[in-house]
N, C-alpha and C positions, 0 to 999 in steps of 0.2 A: 503099435504105437507109431504115430506119425513122426516123420523126420522133419527137423527144422529146415526152413528154406535157407539157401545160401545167402550170405550178406550181399554178394555181388548182384543178385537178382533184384533185391530191394533197391539198391543204389541205381541200377540201370533203369528201373521203372521211374524213379524220381527224376532222373536226368531226361528221360523221354518226355515226361510231362512238361518239364521246363523248356525243352526245345519246341514243343508244340505251342506253348504259351508265347514264347518269343516270336515264333513265326506269325501267330495271330496278331500280335501287337504291330509287327512290321507291316503286315497287310493293311491294318487299319490306318496306319500313317501314310501308306503309299496311295491309297484310294483318293483322299482329298488332294494330295499333291498332284496326282495325275489329272484330277479335274481342273486344278488351277493351271496346269500346263496345257490343257486343251485350248485350241485357238478360239477366240471370241468371234461371234458372227460378224461379218462385214456390214457396215452401215448401209442401209438401203435408202434411196431417195424416192419417197412416195410422190404421187401426183398432188398438186395443190388441193384438189377436192378431197382426196383421201386424208390429207393432213388436217382438214377441217372436220373430220369425223372423230368425235370425242372418244369413241370406243377404242380407237387406236391408242390414244393417250392413257385411257383407263386400263388398258391391258397391263401396263406397268405400274400406274399410279392409283389403281382402284382401291388399294388398301389404305391410302393416305387421303383420298378425296372422297367426301361424303356426297354422292350423286344427288340424293334427295335435297340436301342443303343447297347445293349448287343450282338445282332446277327451281328452287323456291326463292332464289335471290332475284334482285332487280336486273341482273345480268343474264337472266335466262334467255337463251337464243344466241348468245355469243359462243364462239368456239374457243377451245383452250388456247389456240395459237393467236387469237385476237389480243390476248393480254400477255401471253408468254412468247415474246418475239425471239427469233433466232433459231427456231426449230426447223431444220431443213432435211434432216435424215433421221432414221430410226434404226438403232438407238441414237439419240441426239447427244450433243456435246455435254460434258459433265457440268459446265458452268454456262448459264444463259444470261443475257443482259437482264438487269432488274426491270420489273414491270413499271411502265410509265403511264400513269392515269391521264396525264396532260395530253397524251396522244389523241384521245377522243374528247375528253371533257373540255380542255382548253380551246381546242379548235371549235367546238360547239359554241363556246362562249363568244368566240370571235365572230361567228356567223350571226348569232342572235344580238350581240351587243358590240357594234363596231369599235366602241371606245374601251373594250375590255382590257386591251393591252395597257392603256394609260391607267385604268383603274387598278390593275394588278401592281403597277409601279407606284402609284400615289397612295394606295390604301393597302399596304401589305399587312398580313396578320402577324401577330406576335410570334407565332410558330415559324412562319416563313422568314421573318426578319432574323430570328435566331439561327435558322439553318444557313442563311446567307452569310452570317457572321462566323460560321464554322462551329457552332455549338453542337455537342454530342447528345445523343439520346433525345432528339427533338421529334415530336410526333410527325408522322407522315400520313399519307392518305389511308394506308391500310391499318395504321394504328387506331384510327377512329372508325373507319368504315368496314374494316375486316378484309378478308381475302376472298373466300368463296361465298361467304354468307352476307354479302353486301346488301344492305336494306335500302328501301326508297327514302326519299327526303322526308323530314319530320313534319311536313305541313299537314295539319289535320289528323295526326296519328293519335293512337290511344295513349293513356297514361302509362301503360306498361312499356310501350316503346320509348317514351320519354325517360322513364326510370332506367331503362336499359342504357340510354345515352349517359345518364348521370353516373352509372356504374363505370362506363368507359372513361369519363373524365376523372373519376375517383382514382384510377390507376396512377395518375400523375399529381392530382390535387386532393389528397385525402383530407387535409385539414379544412379546406374550403368546402368540400362536399359535406363534411360533418356539420358545419355551420348552416349550410343550405337545408339539409334534411331536418334540422331543428327549427327552421324558420316557418312562417305561415305558408310560404309557397311550397316548401318541401313537404310539410304535413298534408297540405291539400293534394299534392300529387300522389303521395302515399295512400290517400283516401280515394284514389281513382278519379280525381278531377283533372281531366286532360287539359282544361283551359289554363291551369296553373303553369306559369313559365318554368321551363327547365334551362339548362346551361346555354344551349344554342339560341334560345329566344332572346337573351340579352347579350350574349357573346357570339355573334355570327363569325364563324371562322373564315368564310370566303368573302373577299372584298365586294364581289358583285352582289351578294345577298345583303350586305350592309348598306350598299348604295341604293339597292332596290327598295328595301322596306324602311330605310331611315333609322334602323336600330343599331346601336352600338353603345358602349359604356365609357368611351373616352369622354372627358368632361364636357365637350361641346354638344353631346347628344344624349346625355343622361336623362334630361327632362323629356325629350321626345320618346325615348325608350320606355320610360315608366308610364307616360301618359297614353301610349298606344294601347295599353290595356285598361288603365284606371279611368280613362275618359271615354271608353267604349260604352255607349248607352246600353247595349245588350248585356254586357258583363256587369254593369252597375245594377241592372234590374235582377239579373240572375243570382248574384251573390251579395246583394245589398251593400255594394261599395259606395262610400260617400262621394257625392258629386262636387263639381265646381272647385276641385283642388287645383287644377291647372290655372284657372282664371284667377284664383286668389293668390297663387304663387307669382304669376306674371305681373300682378298688380302691386306686389311688394317691392321693397328695395332690392332684395336678392334677385327676384325675377327680372326686374328691369336691368340690373347690372349684367345678368347672364345674357339677356337679349342683345345687349350692347357689346358682347364679346368678352366680358370679364370672367375668366375661368377660375378666379379665386373666390367668387361669390358662392354662397351656399346653394347647393342643388338638392335633389331628392335624397341621394345616398349620404349627403353630409349630415343629415339629421336622422334618417330612417335606417341607415346602415346599407351595406352592399349585399351581403349574403344572409346574415342572420337577422332578417327583417321580421319584426314581431309587432302585434297590435299595441296601441298605447295602454291598454288595460293589463298587459303582461308586465310584471315587475322587472323582468329581464330586458325589456325594451328600452332602446336609447331615447324614446320619446315618452316614456312613462313620466308622470309629473315629478317623481322623486329623482329621476335621472336627467331631467332637462337642464339643471344648472351645469352639470358636467358636460353634457352634449353641446350646449351653447357656449360654454366656457372655453371650448377648444379654439374658437375664433374671437370670443369676447371675454377675456380674462376678467375676473372680478364679479361676474353676475352671481346673483343669489337665488333663493327659492322664489322670489317674487316674479321671476321670469315665467313661472308655470301658472300664474294667476290669469294671465290674459290669453286670448285666443290666438292661435298661430295662423291657421288658414281662415282669414276673415275676408269675406266678400261683402263689402259695405253696401247695405241696402237700408231703406227706411225701417224695415221690419227687424232685421237682425242686428244692425249697429247704426242707429239713427244719428248719434252724435258724430261718429266718424264719417258717415255718409254726407251730412250737411257741411262738415268742415272741408271734406274733399271737394264737394260741389262748389263751395264758396271760394276755395283756393283756385279751382279751375277758372271760374269766372273772373277772379281777380287777375290771374295770369293773362287771360285773353284780353282783359281791359288794358293792362299795362302794355302788352304787345300791340294791341290795336291803337292805343294812344301814341306809341312811338312811331308806328307806321303812318298814322295821320299827321303827326308833327313833321315827319320827313316829307310827306306828300305836300303839305302846305308850304314848307320851306322851298321845295323845288318849284312849286307853282309861283311863289313870290319872286324867285330868281328869274323865272321865265318872263314874267310880266315886266320886270325892271329892264331886262335886256331888250324886250320888244319895244319899249319906249325910247330907247337910245337911238 
């Protein structure tokens, strides 16, 4: 019959296990502490040519920078230190100066357009003006253009690229983006029609672009902005756009007042809307016959449904509007006759005075 083990042996075995477990835990704690206590490598100052070798930067930042995206961007060929200034040693300082896009792009503008400095001052964008006033969360260059995935300018790009830009604007302007996507322009862009205007086509962010192509949406340039597409003969043929809209508008009271500098006169978006632009056949459109009394009533209170009976864009010709054409023609000749008669009367009076003085 086996003898029972002494109680002290069992207790001693438990204590031995506890001591070994404690030693293991202490060792696990000491290892990371010893690693932290180890001296960090001293910063090294590479040569300028080595600093421009991106593989040196990617040795530490390769996990956060997608090299394929970087090489596919419009900044392909630039070195990391071209944008990330202040790198003089490896490892570099924990905080570097913020990237400054003006360092290259603004100077380029000065070379190409000597008056760029004046343009930047006289035509600030709404974002730039908000930043100068100290507003928070105002878009910067990288907000719209990105960081490493910077794309080229949107001139002649695909509908997909334009829709990508709409998505960027949507980050700050979701309500306006919804209106745009439900408009005839947004639906055309979603249908892969790259000729349809996107945000930057009407809202150029950079003052130089606005000055160069004449597009903008402040009240003095709305007509120019809209007519740049709608009066394009190629676009008119391609998409069956109605023609002579600009001529009929400029010949109206509203167009004449606008040309004389009256910013209160109705322009394109006063009637058609700004973002949710729809054809007149759509019941939701502001220019649908049922909605015209409300649209015109914003400036002319008291108008009724009779306003929808007449034509809006009327280019008076003997074929399209004979009565209006001949009234307009008669009024012009009447005006010229009155002015001519006044000029002739003044000329005869001056001639008579000259003759009387010459006889004295």
